[in-house]
Steps between C-alpha positions, in 0.01 A plus 500: 500500500862381489667481842831677437639377831525155343724660237729646766347846527552655844232701677751722683462875463721777634343686791598729787639325809249422775728332758810613689825446310736223607843595637821422311601136492363157414132429566300179479167652404277249680265469205502121466536207738709314245794648306443860600622804305807702607557874457835679518468868592816709448604791716363840406171397337227758555158337497344799322767523228462274194754218541614240246399140565655177373307176546752214486384146412705196602587202280350152506535337841618834637397734776518863603813429705680346202420770244500811720881544518535572128314831541493587870825699501390689190166589663671623814764701313279636221191572709230281343251275675554128441201266523588129498200270448504124545305261281241290681637182341863413411483734201263759357148398401543610137788252469287214635151549361407864445418815692341432837597542866832671436332773297245544779772516765698749292205739500483474879873563536505802271194646673676470835812683380291773337300540822822596682704687238419720204640310201650650186294366208782589258743273689295191583700195399459122488828308516611141540743221423425169320131415566482839673631663183235315301233615744618861489492496119164328472317694771678826427405499132142411593490800735692763307242758604652466850850356454745758368811277484577129480839363606520136389808289570535153341128484423395170344168603345240774473129434485305815418127442482379858536767738375452859613712814517867536412736430791872545443681166504851405610605139440828322570578140408805275527657346192593194711151461648409132469177529701333760278706488175564842356378424146152393612479740793688831505552543126151380415342732758705796376394443140132484596517810718680702233249382242217618724659845536604491865790711624754227574851477636626143452843391622673165465772399744736199491373350824267214597144510638609644837426863586774740385562802727629716214183432299285587801692825537432585136132421548473731801680776311255453212204526738628814671686664211280811496518536879871454560686370800417609851772688687 
């Protein structure tokens, strides 16, 4: 029988919380000795009320500390949980050689969040920049039965070995991006996703490869558009 985990398929399943919720703030989850996961819990989250979750993947050579600022304020102001994984190696396993320890660690991280908070399966997003954008696209499309939204910024590639479900996709890419050129990255990805029938919002901006706050804002609005802003 084919092992779908090798194709990027997660084993995570939504379930009722079994542990006490974590208080508002930043939490190192203590799941791994090396490059642990971080969770941002906003004020006002009720553990028993379904809450949106964004899992944010860093770029190559990055870390949770480097990538977290692009979404932390949004999580705190808009009331969604923000899980920030860290790749075991300098970048994500799928970039180096294929699905392996990072997929396994992601299952552990998601299970831990779900054990403490009831998650909203209709607002369960993967997001990332650069290699993190590539990872969110690749793993999100392979797990569309779980992932409701993908927010990919400056993604260089997408490798989908076991396509499933129909997540909604937001992509933004810079016209002056010399690291992941727009013709072979953003525009190519958009054409393939549209051809496959995905719901896609694709935006080009005049900037370089660096994260663009206005594009991140649009991505968050896209993710939460049917929920609205918190007071």
